[in-house]
C-alpha angles and dihedrals in degrees: 000000000000090000089057099044098042097066092041092050088056090070091053098045094049092054115091117264112259128181105243125208121242090263097057114188118253114245129194137204137171125223127175093341097313124109120214128191120196147159127219122213131176117232109180107302093341129088113215116206113194124178152120138248099241101215097050100023090231108159125218134191121188127184110205113204129175095278109006142045118214132174147094134291108195102320095328121102117227132193128171141154116268089230088066091064115106122196120242115251107237114213115234115252128214108221098183137353138175 
């Protein structure tokens, strides 16, 4: 599961930190055929990413600190260095053409 969450987490960690309200909006992304929905909240200096893999219903919670990411994916604990996170490559989209 680490190989799925690491690239996806790259998108979240590269975005600027924003203080989110209690009712954080639900975001979605797809990676290697799986769709994930998640919310991001700020707790002190830590971003907490909570979500679920939509097909299986497997929950995940990741706490992103300054140098490490810790949390759970399903019932498995994960911990990895933030420098190991790679951003997802977003395909270009054609909005309109003639």
